[in-house]
VMD Tcl script that builds the backbone (N, CA, C; Angstrom):
set m [mol new atoms 231]
animate dup $m
set s [atomselect $m all]
$s set {name element resname resid chain x y z} {
  {N N UNK 1 A -119.632 62.079 -82.481}
  {CA C UNK 1 A -119.439 60.772 -83.255}
  {C C UNK 1 A -119.976 59.641 -82.355}
  {N N UNK 2 A -120.700 58.806 -82.800}
  {CA C UNK 2 A -121.188 57.619 -82.067}
  {C C UNK 2 A -120.184 56.558 -81.929}
  {N N UNK 3 A -120.138 55.955 -80.779}
  {CA C UNK 3 A -119.264 54.784 -80.578}
  {C C UNK 3 A -119.802 53.834 -79.578}
  {N N UNK 4 A -119.177 52.710 -79.507}
  {CA C UNK 4 A -119.322 51.659 -78.397}
  {C C UNK 4 A -117.971 51.245 -77.961}
  {N N UNK 5 A -117.904 50.989 -76.693}
  {CA C UNK 5 A -116.855 50.373 -76.045}
  {C C UNK 5 A -117.098 49.009 -75.844}
  {N N UNK 6 A -116.097 48.074 -76.454}
  {CA C UNK 6 A -116.479 46.672 -76.658}
  {C C UNK 6 A -115.280 45.818 -75.883}
  {N N UNK 7 A -115.652 44.985 -75.071}
  {CA C UNK 7 A -114.745 44.149 -74.242}
  {C C UNK 7 A -114.075 42.972 -75.303}
  {N N UNK 8 A -112.998 42.427 -74.890}
  {CA C UNK 8 A -112.414 41.410 -75.620}
  {C C UNK 8 A -113.149 40.315 -75.901}
  {N N UNK 9 A -114.192 39.966 -75.092}
  {CA C UNK 9 A -115.193 38.824 -75.263}
  {C C UNK 9 A -116.310 39.214 -76.350}
  {N N UNK 10 A -116.383 40.639 -76.679}
  {CA C UNK 10 A -117.371 40.928 -77.590}
  {C C UNK 10 A -118.685 41.624 -76.808}
  {N N UNK 11 A -118.434 41.779 -75.581}
  {CA C UNK 11 A -119.655 42.447 -74.759}
  {C C UNK 11 A -119.547 43.976 -74.966}
  {N N UNK 12 A -120.675 44.676 -75.106}
  {CA C UNK 12 A -120.779 46.061 -75.297}
  {C C UNK 12 A -120.828 46.653 -73.853}
  {N N UNK 13 A -119.777 47.307 -73.473}
  {CA C UNK 13 A -119.685 47.797 -72.020}
  {C C UNK 13 A -120.388 49.133 -71.955}
  {N N UNK 14 A -120.374 49.867 -73.059}
  {CA C UNK 14 A -121.151 51.255 -73.079}
  {C C UNK 14 A -121.164 51.742 -74.434}
  {N N UNK 15 A -122.216 52.316 -74.718}
  {CA C UNK 15 A -122.447 53.138 -75.902}
  {C C UNK 15 A -122.557 54.566 -75.562}
  {N N UNK 16 A -122.107 55.453 -76.484}
  {CA C UNK 16 A -122.046 56.878 -76.247}
  {C C UNK 16 A -121.518 57.700 -77.425}
  {N N UNK 17 A -120.991 58.767 -77.120}
  {CA C UNK 17 A -120.380 59.650 -78.121}
  {C C UNK 17 A -119.002 60.280 -77.758}
  {N N UNK 18 A -118.212 60.277 -78.762}
  {CA C UNK 18 A -116.912 60.987 -78.508}
  {C C UNK 18 A -117.033 62.456 -78.712}
  {N N UNK 19 A -116.439 63.253 -77.787}
  {CA C UNK 19 A -116.560 64.726 -77.787}
  {C C UNK 19 A -115.092 65.386 -77.705}
  {N N UNK 20 A -114.992 66.511 -78.328}
  {CA C UNK 20 A -113.822 67.318 -78.034}
  {C C UNK 20 A -114.409 68.577 -77.218}
  {N N UNK 21 A -113.863 68.687 -75.998}
  {CA C UNK 21 A -114.494 69.764 -75.208}
  {C C UNK 21 A -113.244 70.581 -74.675}
  {N N UNK 22 A -113.538 71.779 -74.533}
  {CA C UNK 22 A -112.489 72.747 -73.885}
  {C C UNK 22 A -112.581 72.537 -72.390}
  {N N UNK 23 A -111.415 72.448 -71.792}
  {CA C UNK 23 A -111.309 72.426 -70.319}
  {C C UNK 23 A -111.215 73.836 -69.920}
  {N N UNK 24 A -110.974 73.867 -68.441}
  {CA C UNK 24 A -111.042 75.312 -67.770}
  {C C UNK 24 A -109.849 76.128 -68.363}
  {N N UNK 25 A -108.710 75.464 -68.729}
  {CA C UNK 25 A -107.587 76.154 -69.303}
  {C C UNK 25 A -107.713 76.475 -70.737}
  {N N UNK 26 A -108.854 76.056 -71.359}
  {CA C UNK 26 A -109.014 76.372 -72.822}
  {C C UNK 26 A -108.513 75.413 -73.789}
  {N N UNK 27 A -107.907 74.234 -73.273}
  {CA C UNK 27 A -107.326 73.215 -74.185}
  {C C UNK 27 A -108.504 72.282 -74.544}
  {N N UNK 28 A -108.361 71.698 -75.745}
  {CA C UNK 28 A -109.145 70.633 -76.141}
  {C C UNK 28 A -108.855 69.319 -75.495}
  {N N UNK 29 A -109.943 68.677 -75.008}
  {CA C UNK 29 A -109.772 67.248 -74.399}
  {C C UNK 29 A -110.647 66.479 -75.110}
  {N N UNK 30 A -110.273 65.132 -75.233}
  {CA C UNK 30 A -110.993 64.095 -75.870}
  {C C UNK 30 A -111.828 63.368 -74.742}
  {N N UNK 31 A -113.075 63.378 -74.847}
  {CA C UNK 31 A -113.998 62.724 -73.801}
  {C C UNK 31 A -114.907 61.718 -74.391}
  {N N UNK 32 A -115.427 60.913 -73.552}
  {CA C UNK 32 A -116.532 59.999 -74.050}
  {C C UNK 32 A -117.687 60.184 -73.043}
  {N N UNK 33 A -118.781 60.536 -73.637}
  {CA C UNK 33 A -120.016 60.686 -72.885}
  {C C UNK 33 A -120.892 59.511 -73.173}
  {N N UNK 34 A -121.213 58.516 -71.986}
  {CA C UNK 34 A -121.951 57.388 -72.388}
  {C C UNK 34 A -123.395 57.746 -72.434}
  {N N UNK 35 A -124.270 56.840 -73.089}
  {CA C UNK 35 A -125.727 57.089 -73.120}
  {C C UNK 35 A -126.250 57.222 -71.721}
  {N N UNK 36 A -125.607 56.521 -70.775}
  {CA C UNK 36 A -126.099 56.583 -69.357}
  {C C UNK 36 A -125.761 57.821 -68.658}
  {N N UNK 37 A -125.122 58.744 -69.247}
  {CA C UNK 37 A -124.762 60.019 -68.635}
  {C C UNK 37 A -123.481 60.133 -68.039}
  {N N UNK 38 A -122.595 59.097 -68.176}
  {CA C UNK 38 A -121.237 59.070 -67.473}
  {C C UNK 38 A -120.284 59.857 -68.476}
  {N N UNK 39 A -119.407 60.711 -67.892}
  {CA C UNK 39 A -118.386 61.274 -68.716}
  {C C UNK 39 A -116.983 60.760 -68.260}
  {N N UNK 40 A -116.374 60.228 -69.308}
  {CA C UNK 40 A -114.882 59.668 -69.118}
  {C C UNK 40 A -114.049 60.773 -69.810}
  {N N UNK 41 A -113.126 61.530 -68.967}
  {CA C UNK 41 A -112.217 62.433 -69.518}
  {C C UNK 41 A -110.957 61.819 -70.034}
  {N N UNK 42 A -110.765 62.009 -71.268}
  {CA C UNK 42 A -109.407 61.557 -71.868}
  {C C UNK 42 A -108.469 62.697 -71.730}
  {N N UNK 43 A -107.391 62.675 -72.524}
  {CA C UNK 43 A -106.327 63.638 -72.417}
  {C C UNK 43 A -106.514 64.832 -73.314}
  {N N UNK 44 A -105.514 65.658 -73.153}
  {CA C UNK 44 A -105.380 66.830 -74.013}
  {C C UNK 44 A -105.009 66.586 -75.422}
  {N N UNK 45 A -105.706 67.154 -76.439}
  {CA C UNK 45 A -105.270 67.090 -77.868}
  {C C UNK 45 A -104.050 67.730 -78.054}
  {N N UNK 46 A -103.101 67.309 -78.794}
  {CA C UNK 46 A -101.924 68.030 -79.054}
  {C C UNK 46 A -102.179 69.244 -79.934}
  {N N UNK 47 A -101.276 70.178 -79.971}
  {CA C UNK 47 A -101.487 71.508 -80.753}
  {C C UNK 47 A -101.644 71.149 -82.243}
  {N N UNK 48 A -101.028 70.081 -82.756}
  {CA C UNK 48 A -100.982 69.751 -84.091}
  {C C UNK 48 A -102.153 68.939 -84.464}
  {N N UNK 49 A -103.147 68.549 -83.450}
  {CA C UNK 49 A -104.319 67.723 -83.637}
  {C C UNK 49 A -104.160 66.337 -83.444}
  {N N UNK 50 A -103.004 65.979 -83.122}
  {CA C UNK 50 A -102.617 64.383 -82.804}
  {C C UNK 50 A -103.439 64.146 -81.650}
  {N N UNK 51 A -104.229 62.905 -81.769}
  {CA C UNK 51 A -105.094 62.368 -80.707}
  {C C UNK 51 A -104.421 61.247 -79.992}
  {N N UNK 52 A -103.155 60.863 -80.253}
  {CA C UNK 52 A -102.441 59.715 -79.661}
  {C C UNK 52 A -102.481 59.842 -78.085}
  {N N UNK 53 A -101.884 60.884 -77.634}
  {CA C UNK 53 A -101.817 60.873 -76.080}
  {C C UNK 53 A -103.320 61.106 -75.474}
  {N N UNK 54 A -104.122 61.891 -76.191}
  {CA C UNK 54 A -105.385 62.043 -75.632}
  {C C UNK 54 A -106.153 60.631 -75.680}
  {N N UNK 55 A -106.022 59.824 -76.616}
  {CA C UNK 55 A -106.790 58.655 -76.678}
  {C C UNK 55 A -106.203 57.608 -75.608}
  {N N UNK 56 A -104.776 57.655 -75.432}
  {CA C UNK 56 A -104.236 56.778 -74.454}
  {C C UNK 56 A -104.675 57.106 -73.064}
  {N N UNK 57 A -104.923 58.400 -72.725}
  {CA C UNK 57 A -105.459 58.888 -71.530}
  {C C UNK 57 A -106.985 58.242 -71.343}
  {N N UNK 58 A -107.769 58.304 -72.402}
  {CA C UNK 58 A -109.149 57.987 -72.478}
  {C C UNK 58 A -109.217 56.485 -72.133}
  {N N UNK 59 A -108.262 55.681 -72.795}
  {CA C UNK 59 A -108.277 54.187 -72.586}
  {C C UNK 59 A -107.861 53.955 -71.171}
  {N N UNK 60 A -107.056 54.750 -70.543}
  {CA C UNK 60 A -106.825 54.503 -68.936}
  {C C UNK 60 A -108.158 54.758 -68.300}
  {N N UNK 61 A -108.904 55.621 -68.590}
  {CA C UNK 61 A -110.225 55.802 -67.953}
  {C C UNK 61 A -111.219 54.696 -68.105}
  {N N UNK 62 A -111.037 54.047 -69.349}
  {CA C UNK 62 A -111.888 52.833 -69.581}
  {C C UNK 62 A -111.336 51.849 -68.614}
  {N N UNK 63 A -110.087 51.634 -68.394}
  {CA C UNK 63 A -109.559 50.596 -67.349}
  {C C UNK 63 A -110.166 50.942 -65.983}
  {N N UNK 64 A -110.033 52.202 -65.674}
  {CA C UNK 64 A -110.588 52.721 -64.305}
  {C C UNK 64 A -112.070 52.356 -64.129}
  {N N UNK 65 A -112.766 52.536 -65.274}
  {CA C UNK 65 A -114.321 52.331 -65.257}
  {C C UNK 65 A -114.666 50.937 -65.112}
  {N N UNK 66 A -114.032 50.028 -66.040}
  {CA C UNK 66 A -114.521 48.702 -66.310}
  {C C UNK 66 A -113.502 47.673 -65.866}
  {N N UNK 67 A -112.353 48.093 -65.415}
  {CA C UNK 67 A -111.418 47.068 -64.958}
  {C C UNK 67 A -110.769 46.273 -66.146}
  {N N UNK 68 A -110.830 46.749 -67.447}
  {CA C UNK 68 A -110.336 45.941 -68.516}
  {C C UNK 68 A -109.366 46.901 -69.401}
  {N N UNK 69 A -108.278 46.291 -69.770}
  {CA C UNK 69 A -107.376 47.024 -70.493}
  {C C UNK 69 A -107.428 46.692 -72.004}
  {N N UNK 70 A -108.062 45.571 -72.266}
  {CA C UNK 70 A -108.054 45.143 -73.722}
  {C C UNK 70 A -109.454 45.340 -74.301}
  {N N UNK 71 A -109.846 46.689 -74.565}
  {CA C UNK 71 A -111.121 47.050 -75.072}
  {C C UNK 71 A -110.903 47.619 -76.430}
  {N N UNK 72 A -112.064 47.596 -77.118}
  {CA C UNK 72 A -112.083 48.230 -78.431}
  {C C UNK 72 A -113.108 49.299 -78.546}
  {N N UNK 73 A -112.685 50.410 -79.117}
  {CA C UNK 73 A -113.697 51.588 -79.306}
  {C C UNK 73 A -114.074 51.536 -80.792}
  {N N UNK 74 A -115.311 51.151 -80.906}
  {CA C UNK 74 A -115.984 51.037 -82.345}
  {C C UNK 74 A -116.764 52.194 -82.640}
  {N N UNK 75 A -116.259 52.889 -83.763}
  {CA C UNK 75 A -116.875 54.167 -84.115}
  {C C UNK 75 A -117.971 53.975 -85.221}
  {N N UNK 76 A -119.097 54.705 -85.102}
  {CA C UNK 76 A -120.145 54.522 -86.173}
  {C C UNK 76 A -120.630 55.862 -86.439}
  {N N UNK 77 A -121.218 55.938 -87.660}
  {CA C UNK 77 A -121.704 57.285 -88.037}
  {C C UNK 77 A -123.074 57.082 -88.565}
}
mol reanalyze $m
mol bondsrecalc $m
mol representation Tube
mol addrep $m
């Protein structure tokens, strides 16, 4: 799924794709792979498919990468 990470001011910080990937333990993890090749690892997807915690972990990675907590993830298809 294609997406863009957008700052509060409307600046596109990165474009890329959201991925569900299995980690070493076999659990599904929500990740963002940017067009520049950077992989930002989100959290583990809950057993019932809920992405709430996984996306919160991913947004923490956005803060670590860009130093901004008020970003928007814009999904396109």
